[in-house]
C-alpha positions as a printed Julia matrix, in Angstrom:
98×3 Matrix{Float64}:
  19.59   13.44   13.35
  15.83   13.08   13.7
  13.6    13.07   10.65
   9.98   14.13   10.87
   7.11   13.15    8.57
   7.39   16.32    6.45
  11.02   15.55    5.62
  10.32   12.09    4.26
  10.14   12.1     0.46
   9.69    8.4     0.04
   9.01    5.48    2.33
  10.5     2.18    1.26
   9.82   -1.04    3.1
  11.53   -4.16    1.89
  10.99   -7.58    3.29
  14.36   -9.25    2.83
  17.08  -10.55    5.11
  19.82  -10.77    2.49
  21.11   -8.15    0.06
  21.95  -10.95   -2.4
  18.29  -11.91   -2.84
  15.47  -10.12   -4.59
  13.0    -8.43   -2.26
   9.71  -10.21   -1.71
   7.71   -7.04   -1.16
   8.6    -3.38   -1.75
   6.24   -0.48   -1.03
   7.04    3.02   -2.3
   5.03    5.97   -1.08
   5.96    9.48   -2.26
   3.76   11.26    0.28
   0.75   10.62    2.48
  -1.76   11.34   -0.31
  -0.14    9.38   -3.14
  -1.06    5.91   -4.38
   1.57    3.43   -3.22
   3.69    1.6    -5.76
   3.79   -2.07   -4.82
   6.39   -4.51   -6.12
   5.88   -8.23   -5.45
   8.82  -10.53   -6.25
  10.41   -7.76   -8.33
   7.34   -7.05  -10.49
   5.23   -3.92  -10.09
   1.62   -4.74   -9.26
  -0.6    -2.6   -11.46
  -4.37   -2.05  -11.41
  -4.36   -2.4    -7.61
  -7.74   -2.35   -5.9
  -6.66   -3.03   -2.33
  -3.39   -3.31   -0.43
  -2.89   -4.19    3.24
   0.41   -4.56    5.09
   0.78   -5.15    8.82
   3.87   -5.98   10.79
   4.25   -6.22   14.53
   7.51   -6.79   16.35
   7.87   -9.69   18.73
   8.15   -8.5    22.32
   6.4   -10.2    25.24
   3.78  -11.28   22.72
   4.17  -13.07   19.42
   4.83  -10.69   16.52
   3.78  -11.26   12.94
   3.49  -10.19    9.35
   0.41   -9.98    7.15
  -0.11   -8.64    3.67
  -2.89   -8.85    1.13
  -2.67   -7.44   -2.4
  -5.73   -7.43   -4.65
  -5.46   -6.34   -8.28
  -6.78   -6.92  -11.78
  -4.86   -8.36  -14.73
  -5.68   -8.11  -18.41
  -6.08  -11.44  -20.18
  -6.73  -12.15  -23.86
 -10.51  -11.67  -23.62
 -11.04   -9.53  -20.53
  -9.87   -8.73  -17.06
  -9.49  -11.11  -14.11
  -9.18  -10.37  -10.41
  -6.06  -11.76   -8.71
  -4.33  -11.48   -5.38
  -1.36  -12.35   -3.21
  -1.4   -12.81    0.53
   0.46  -14.04    3.59
  -0.25  -14.36    7.3
   2.56  -15.38    9.68
   3.06  -15.29   13.42
   0.23  -13.78   15.44
  -1.82  -13.11   12.3
  -1.7   -16.76   11.25
  -2.8   -17.78   14.74
  -5.68  -15.29   14.57
  -6.93  -17.14   11.5
  -7.14  -13.83    9.65
  -5.87  -13.59    6.09
  -6.22   -9.85    5.54
């Protein structure tokens, strides 16, 4: 059975090789116009300002994974900007960090 874009209610990408471990990164997208929900190490990232995820399979060329999450967090006397990121494979060799 083939599924087209209109039939997809939610896209869920998880970066995990074992069902016994917690996912590193989960992205939920209800439709193409919604704001993605991003979970990093099991915690939802709120007050997101930017999110990038790239993955390329390894074929004749080196594949890779890259993500960059920028967000704000409330602290006792204000708000601070924070982020998470990773570059592996071809993206690490490119020297790009998202």
